[in-house]
N, CA, C and O of each residue as an XYZ file, in Angstrom:
472
protein
N       0.854     -1.181      0.000
C       0.000      0.000      0.000
C       0.895      1.238      0.000
O       1.803      1.332      0.826
N       0.662      2.187     -0.903
C       1.534      3.369     -0.986
C       1.369      4.277      0.222
O       0.288      4.408      0.796
N       2.464      4.886      0.575
C       2.414      5.856      1.672
C       1.807      7.158      1.169
O       1.707      7.395     -0.034
N       1.411      7.983      2.109
C       0.807      9.263      1.738
C       1.737     10.113      0.884
O       1.288     10.754     -0.066
N       3.016     10.127      1.204
C       3.965     10.960      0.482
C       4.104     10.510     -0.965
O       4.460     11.315     -1.825
N       3.832      9.244     -1.249
C       4.002      8.725     -2.596
C       2.801      8.978     -3.499
O       2.922      8.864     -4.719
N       1.661      9.313     -2.938
C       0.457      9.531     -3.732
C       0.546     10.896     -4.402
O       0.729     11.918     -3.741
N       0.413     10.897     -5.719
C       0.471     12.138     -6.478
C      -0.945     12.651     -6.704
O      -1.825     11.886     -7.098
N      -1.175     13.940     -6.458
C      -2.506     14.482     -6.744
C      -2.763     14.450     -8.254
O      -1.858     14.675     -9.058
N      -3.996     14.169     -8.614
C      -4.359     14.068    -10.025
C      -4.518     15.475    -10.595
O      -5.192     16.326    -10.015
N      -3.896     15.694    -11.719
C      -3.986     16.992    -12.387
C      -5.182     16.987    -13.331
O      -5.345     16.074    -14.139
N      -6.003     18.003    -13.220
C      -7.177     18.126    -14.088
C      -6.824     19.098    -15.205
O      -6.380     20.218    -14.956
N      -7.029     18.652    -16.436
C      -6.699     19.488    -17.584
C      -7.730     20.605    -17.731
O      -8.921     20.380    -17.515
N      -7.283     21.803    -18.096
C      -8.218     22.922    -18.267
C      -9.290     22.642    -19.318
O     -10.431     23.077    -19.159
N      -8.946     21.924    -20.388
C      -9.940     21.624    -21.429
C     -11.047     20.737    -20.888
O     -12.213     20.910    -21.242
N     -10.687     19.784    -20.026
C     -11.685     18.887    -19.455
C     -12.646     19.662    -18.546
O     -13.854     19.425    -18.566
N     -12.107     20.579    -17.759
C     -12.947     21.392    -16.869
C     -13.860     22.281    -17.697
O     -15.053     22.397    -17.414
N     -13.293     22.910    -18.722
C     -14.080     23.803    -19.567
C     -15.191     23.024    -20.267
O     -16.323     23.498    -20.355
N     -14.873     21.848    -20.756
C     -15.868     21.015    -21.431
C     -16.975     20.571    -20.499
O     -18.145     20.569    -20.882
N     -16.623     20.195    -19.283
C     -17.640     19.734    -18.335
C     -18.537     20.884    -17.886
O     -19.726     20.684    -17.635
N     -17.980     22.070    -17.785
C     -18.792     23.236    -17.426
C     -19.787     23.542    -18.549
O     -20.946     23.864    -18.287
N     -19.332     23.440    -19.790
C     -20.233     23.677    -20.919
C     -21.348     22.640    -20.962
O     -22.498     22.974    -21.244
N     -21.011     21.386    -20.683
C     -22.027     20.329    -20.664
C     -23.051     20.615    -19.567
O     -24.254     20.486    -19.794
N     -22.583     21.000    -18.388
C     -23.491     21.302    -17.282
C     -24.386     22.498    -17.632
O     -25.582     22.476    -17.342
N     -23.825     23.528    -18.245
C     -24.612     24.695    -18.625
C     -25.679     24.332    -19.652
O     -26.819     24.786    -19.554
N     -25.312     23.518    -20.632
C     -26.274     23.122    -21.655
C     -27.372     22.245    -21.063
O     -28.535     22.344    -21.455
N     -26.994     21.381    -20.113
C     -27.991     20.521    -19.471
C     -28.989     21.363    -18.680
O     -30.195     21.130    -18.757
N     -28.496     22.338    -17.923
C     -29.382     23.216    -17.151
C     -30.266     24.017    -18.099
O     -31.449     24.221    -17.828
N     -29.694     24.469    -19.208
C     -30.471     25.241    -20.175
C     -31.597     24.404    -20.784
O     -32.687     24.919    -21.036
N     -31.335     23.116    -21.019
C     -32.366     22.273    -21.629
C     -33.499     21.943    -20.656
O     -34.593     21.573    -21.082
N     -33.241     22.077    -19.349
C     -34.247     21.762    -18.335
C     -34.943     23.031    -17.824
O     -35.923     22.943    -17.084
N     -34.445     24.199    -18.212
C     -34.994     25.467    -17.723
C     -36.406     25.695    -18.270
O     -36.605     25.689    -19.485
N     -37.398     25.899    -17.375
C     -38.772     26.092    -17.836
C     -39.012     27.498    -18.389
O     -38.362     28.462    -17.985
N     -39.954     27.589    -19.316
C     -40.329     28.876    -19.903
C     -41.632     29.367    -19.277
O     -41.772     30.545    -18.950
N     -42.587     28.442    -19.115
C     -43.890     28.758    -18.539
C     -44.149     27.873    -17.329
O     -43.632     26.759    -17.235
N     -44.950     28.378    -16.411
C     -45.440     27.570    -15.303
C     -46.861     28.026    -14.995
O     -47.314     29.050    -15.506
N     -47.559     27.269    -14.164
C     -48.919     27.651    -13.790
C     -48.945     28.064    -12.325
O     -48.269     27.482    -11.476
N     -49.742     29.078    -12.062
C     -49.965     29.551    -10.700
C     -51.461     29.561    -10.450
O     -52.241     29.874    -11.350
N     -51.865     29.221     -9.237
C     -53.287     29.257     -8.891
C     -53.729     30.693     -8.687
O     -53.041     31.494     -8.052
N     -54.886     30.998     -9.236
C     -55.472     32.333     -9.098
C     -56.937     32.152     -8.774
O     -57.654     31.447     -9.483
N     -57.385     32.787     -7.701
C     -58.775     32.662     -7.279
C     -59.576     33.814     -7.889
O     -59.291     34.986     -7.642
N     -60.573     33.461     -8.683
C     -61.422     34.463     -9.336
C     -62.870     34.041     -9.159
O     -63.277     32.984     -9.642
N     -63.643     34.857     -8.471
C     -65.069     34.603     -8.317
C     -65.401     33.280     -7.657
O     -66.367     32.624     -8.046
N     -64.641     32.884     -6.691
C     -64.918     31.653     -5.962
C     -64.379     30.396     -6.619
O     -64.555     29.303     -6.081
N     -63.727     30.523     -7.769
C     -63.138     29.362     -8.445
C     -61.628     29.553     -8.549
O     -61.139     30.670     -8.718
N     -60.910     28.455     -8.446
C     -59.458     28.502     -8.615
C     -59.103     28.133    -10.042
O     -59.573     27.123    -10.567
N     -58.267     28.959    -10.674
C     -57.812     28.699    -12.032
C     -56.300     28.536    -12.026
O     -55.589     29.220    -11.290
N     -55.823     27.623    -12.856
C     -54.385     27.468    -13.061
C     -53.997     28.405    -14.203
O     -54.255     28.113    -15.371
N     -53.379     29.526    -13.857
C     -53.067     30.559    -14.834
C     -51.614     30.410    -15.283
O     -50.711     30.428    -14.446
N     -51.372     30.263    -16.584
C     -49.990     30.159    -17.061
C     -49.295     31.520    -17.020
O     -49.858     32.531    -17.441
N     -48.081     31.529    -16.513
C     -47.274     32.755    -16.481
C     -45.859     32.415    -16.931
O     -45.422     31.268    -16.841
N     -45.157     33.425    -17.415
C     -43.759     33.240    -17.786
C     -42.923     33.168    -16.513
O     -43.205     33.854    -15.531
N     -41.899     32.333    -16.543
C     -41.039     32.155    -15.381
C     -39.885     33.147    -15.470
O     -39.193     33.186    -16.488
N     -39.660     33.953    -14.426
C     -38.496     34.844    -14.433
C     -37.196     34.035    -14.536
O     -37.126     32.900    -14.064
N     -36.187     34.618    -15.144
C     -34.946     33.889    -15.448
C     -34.289     33.299    -14.205
O     -33.832     32.156    -14.231
N     -34.236     34.055    -13.132
C     -33.590     33.559    -11.913
C     -34.346     32.361    -11.334
O     -33.736     31.363    -10.949
N     -35.672     32.464    -11.274
C     -36.479     31.343    -10.770
C     -36.368     30.130    -11.693
O     -36.304     28.994    -11.224
N     -36.346     30.370    -12.997
C     -36.253     29.273    -13.958
C     -34.958     28.490    -13.759
O     -34.966     27.259    -13.773
N     -33.853     29.199    -13.575
C     -32.560     28.533    -13.363
C     -32.562     27.781    -12.036
O     -32.032     26.674    -11.946
N     -33.156     28.381    -11.009
C     -33.247     27.727     -9.709
C     -34.067     26.445     -9.797
O     -33.675     25.412     -9.256
N     -35.210     26.517    -10.484
C     -36.043     25.330    -10.650
C     -35.300     24.234    -11.414
O     -35.375     23.060    -11.054
N     -34.584     24.622    -12.467
C     -33.854     23.641    -13.271
C     -32.813     22.912    -12.421
O     -32.722     21.685    -12.464
N     -32.041     23.657    -11.659
C     -31.019     23.034    -10.808
C     -31.661     22.168     -9.728
O     -31.162     21.085     -9.424
N     -32.755     22.635     -9.153
C     -33.456     21.866     -8.120
C     -33.953     20.534     -8.675
O     -33.807     19.492     -8.037
N     -34.549     20.581     -9.881
C     -35.069     19.355    -10.485
C     -33.947     18.379    -10.820
O     -34.097     17.170    -10.643
N     -32.822     18.906    -11.305
C     -31.693     18.034    -11.646
C     -31.178     17.333    -10.398
O     -30.947     16.124    -10.417
N     -30.996     18.074     -9.318
C     -30.471     17.484     -8.078
C     -31.470     16.501     -7.476
O     -31.081     15.415     -7.045
N     -32.751     16.862     -7.440
C     -33.761     15.957     -6.880
C     -33.828     14.648     -7.651
O     -33.880     13.573     -7.053
N     -33.827     14.735     -8.968
C     -33.901     13.520     -9.766
C     -32.595     12.734     -9.727
O     -32.607     11.512     -9.873
N     -31.482     13.414     -9.535
C     -30.205     12.703     -9.374
C     -30.222     11.894     -8.077
O     -29.718     10.772     -8.044
N     -30.790     12.448     -7.022
C     -30.863     11.731     -5.748
C     -31.705     10.463     -5.853
O     -31.446      9.489     -5.147
N     -32.708     10.467     -6.725
C     -33.611      9.327     -6.858
C     -33.065      8.240     -7.772
O     -33.645      7.157     -7.852
N     -31.963      8.508     -8.461
C     -31.405      7.511     -9.390
C     -30.783      6.349     -8.637
O     -30.525      6.436     -7.436
N     -30.544      5.250     -9.364
C     -30.068      4.022     -8.732
C     -28.563      3.824     -8.810
O     -28.048      2.841     -8.276
N     -27.845      4.735     -9.463
C     -26.390      4.569     -9.532
C     -25.777      4.666     -8.141
O     -26.419      5.117     -7.193
N     -24.540      4.241     -8.038
C     -23.852      4.284     -6.750
C     -23.009      5.555     -6.690
O     -22.200      5.813     -7.582
N     -23.197      6.327     -5.665
C     -22.434      7.560     -5.487
C     -23.129      8.744     -6.128
O     -23.672      8.643     -7.228
N     -23.106      9.861     -5.431
C     -23.812     11.053     -5.915
C     -23.175     11.593     -7.191
O     -23.877     12.147     -8.037
N     -21.868     11.445     -7.345
C     -21.229     11.967     -8.559
C     -21.728     11.226     -9.796
O     -21.968     11.846    -10.833
N     -21.885      9.918     -9.699
C     -22.402      9.135    -10.830
C     -23.868      9.467    -11.089
O     -24.294      9.556    -12.241
N     -24.634      9.650    -10.024
C     -26.046      9.995    -10.167
C     -26.210     11.346    -10.863
O     -27.013     11.493    -11.785
N     -25.435     12.327    -10.405
C     -25.526     13.675    -10.978
C     -25.049     13.686    -12.424
O     -25.651     14.343    -13.273
N     -23.972     12.964    -12.707
C     -23.473     12.888    -14.085
C     -24.515     12.251    -14.996
O     -24.730     12.708    -16.119
N     -25.155     11.204    -14.514
C     -26.195     10.549    -15.312
C     -27.375     11.466    -15.573
O     -27.904     11.506    -16.684
N     -27.786     12.198    -14.558
C     -28.932     13.101    -14.728
C     -28.576     14.258    -15.659
O     -29.410     14.680    -16.460
N     -27.344     14.780    -15.565
C     -26.918     15.850    -16.468
C     -26.885     15.356    -17.915
O     -27.305     16.072    -18.824
N     -26.387     14.138    -18.131
C     -26.343     13.594    -19.491
C     -27.763     13.341    -20.016
O     -28.045     13.577    -21.190
N     -28.648     12.864    -19.143
C     -30.038     12.673    -19.556
C     -30.685     14.010    -19.919
O     -31.404     14.104    -20.913
N     -30.430     15.035    -19.120
C     -30.997     16.361    -19.396
C     -30.459     16.897    -20.722
O     -31.188     17.525    -21.490
N     -29.188     16.644    -20.977
C     -28.575     17.094    -22.221
C     -29.196     16.400    -23.424
O     -29.326     16.996    -24.493
N     -29.579     15.144    -23.248
C     -30.212     14.363    -24.318
C     -31.739     14.485    -24.313
O     -32.430     13.734    -25.002
N     -32.252     15.424    -23.542
C     -33.693     15.697    -23.434
C     -34.479     14.466    -23.011
O     -35.474     14.091    -23.633
N     -34.008     13.854    -21.944
C     -34.730     12.754    -21.318
C     -34.402     12.778    -19.832
O     -33.641     13.635    -19.384
N     -34.953     11.871    -19.075
C     -34.703     11.836    -17.642
C     -35.778     12.571    -16.865
O     -36.658     13.211    -17.442
N     -35.693     12.470    -15.556
C     -36.721     13.016    -14.679
C     -36.844     14.522    -14.725
O     -37.954     15.053    -14.729
N     -35.715     15.222    -14.759
C     -35.750     16.683    -14.740
C     -36.378     17.226    -16.024
O     -37.171     18.167    -15.982
N     -36.025     16.634    -17.160
C     -36.612     17.094    -18.428
C     -38.099     16.762    -18.475
O     -38.893     17.543    -19.000
N     -38.480     15.613    -17.931
C     -39.894     15.229    -17.896
C     -40.696     16.219    -17.060
O     -41.822     16.567    -17.416
N     -40.115     16.674    -15.947
C     -40.777     17.659    -15.087
C     -41.014     18.961    -15.853
O     -42.097     19.542    -15.789
N     -39.986     19.411    -16.577
C     -40.125     20.631    -17.375
C     -41.214     20.459    -18.420
O     -42.041     21.350    -18.618
N     -41.215     19.322    -19.083
C     -42.196     19.055    -20.125
C     -43.620     18.996    -19.561
O     -44.555     19.512    -20.174
N     -43.779     18.366    -18.395
C     -45.098     18.281    -17.759
C     -45.629     19.664    -17.407
O     -46.803     19.958    -17.627
N     -44.765     20.509    -16.861
C     -45.184     21.863    -16.475
C     -45.546     22.683    -17.708
O     -46.504     23.455    -17.682
N     -44.786     22.518    -18.785
C     -45.071     23.247    -20.019
C     -46.404     22.797    -20.610
O     -47.193     23.622    -21.072
N     -46.654     21.485    -20.596
C     -47.924     20.963    -21.117
C     -49.111     21.471    -20.304
O     -50.160     21.801    -20.858
N     -48.932     21.529    -18.979
C     -50.005     22.036    -18.122
C     -50.290     23.510    -18.440
O     -51.446     23.929    -18.481
N     -49.234     24.283    -18.664
C     -49.410     25.701    -19.000
C     -50.112     25.849    -20.344
O     -50.968     26.720    -20.505
N     -49.757     25.006    -21.310
C     -50.402     25.072    -22.625
C     -51.869     24.668    -22.541
O     -52.717     25.248    -23.220
N     -52.166     23.675    -21.708
C     -53.551     23.225    -21.563
C     -54.420     24.289    -20.906
O     -55.626     24.341    -21.148
N     -53.817     25.137    -20.078
C     -54.579     26.154    -19.350
C     -54.410     27.556    -19.927
O     -54.685     28.540    -19.241
N     -53.961     27.662    -21.177
C     -53.737     29.006    -21.715
C     -55.027     29.772    -21.967
O     -54.991     30.970    -22.248
N     -56.175     29.088    -21.869
C     -57.459     29.790    -21.973
C     -57.660     30.739    -20.791
O     -58.437     31.690    -20.873
N     -56.954     30.471    -19.694
C     -57.084     31.316    -18.499
C     -55.984     32.366    -18.406
O     -55.802     32.984    -17.358
N     -55.253     32.568    -19.494
C     -54.137     33.522    -19.470
C     -54.607     34.948    -19.218
O     -53.831     35.778    -18.743
N     -55.873     35.247    -19.531
C     -56.359     36.612    -19.312
C     -56.540     36.916    -17.821
O     -56.788     38.067    -17.463
N     -56.422     35.914    -16.945
C     -56.485     36.144    -15.504
C     -55.113     36.498    -14.919
O     -54.958     36.655    -13.708
N     -54.141     36.618    -15.795
C     -52.779     36.932    -15.332
C     -52.782     38.241    -14.572
O     -53.520     39.163    -14.919
N     -51.972     38.326    -13.548
C     -51.928     39.553    -12.752
C     -50.596     40.210    -12.833
O     -50.386     41.257    -12.221
């Protein structure tokens, strides 16, 4: 077994870091929602009103969905889970992308109530 002094720290190449950051950015961008629905009470009835998502909230939601779905994956270790979820998001599949798609479909289905926007 090697002693501590003999273990060399692994050098990470700048291109690899730059590439992984770009992949992560593209994955988050593909999961970022455009529309969401909010409940609005009008005349004693609740309506699901579609609204545009502000950029900061959209990015927060995207990251939250990626992390939540990574935690639910079956791979061993959080790094493998997160890498798998990021690759799925990049390929427009996986739990986080499905969540974005479901929310978008709900907003499209309720666009008749868009005039209740506040």
